[in-house]
N, C-alpha and C positions, 0 to 999 in steps of 0.2 A: 585627627582622623578627617578624612575627606567627606565630601557630600556623597551620600549613597543612593538615594532614591529620587533625586530631582526636587525641584521646588514645589511648594504647595499651591502655586498659582495655577497649575494645570490639574489640580484635584477635581475629579468629577467630569473630566472632559468627555470620556467615552459615553458615560451615562446620558449626558446632555445631547450627544450626537445621535443616539439611537432613536429611531422613530417609535412613537407611542403606539402600542397595539392593545386594543381593548380585550379584556378577558372574555373567553367564550364560555357559554353555558355547557355543562357536561353532566352526565348522569351521576347521581351520588354513589359513593363507594359503599359497599356493604360493611357493616360493623359486627364485631363479636363473632358468633358462631358462623354466620354466613361468610364472613371474611376468611376465617380459617378454612372453611370448605372450599372457597375459591382458590386459596393458595394450594391446598391439597390437590385439587384437580389440575392446577397448572403444573405442579411439580411431578406428580406421579401418574396421572391418568392420561393427560394429553401430551405424552412425551414424543417429540419428533426428533429422530436421530439425524444429526447433521454430520456431514462427512468429516469435519475437523474435530468433532466431539464438542463437549461443552465444559466450561469451567465449573468445577464443583464448588459448593459453598465452603467445604472444609478441605483444604489441600495439604494440611499439615501431615497426616499419615502417609500420603504419597511421598512427601519430601523425606520423611524418616526412612521409608522403604528404599528410596534411591540412595540415601547415605549408607544404609546397611549393605546394599549390594556393591556399591563402589569401593567401600572400605574393607571388603573381604569378610564381612560378617561382624566386625567390631563396631559397636554403636558408640564409640567414644569420639570426642573431638580432638 
């Protein structure tokens, strides 16, 4: 077998080239109940409809519906 990924002499090259940026201070994220509340408001209350739509978390039922329609009602593979 031939060499696949190059020599280990160049390992870490990109990381050493990138400039070091200090971490910025940011507000703490809510935990527990408050976090669940924030997620709920983000998903269901503040819905902004974009022209292209939005990718859903669960796309499996849509795929099954498309298969069902294209195969003439048969849900077999």
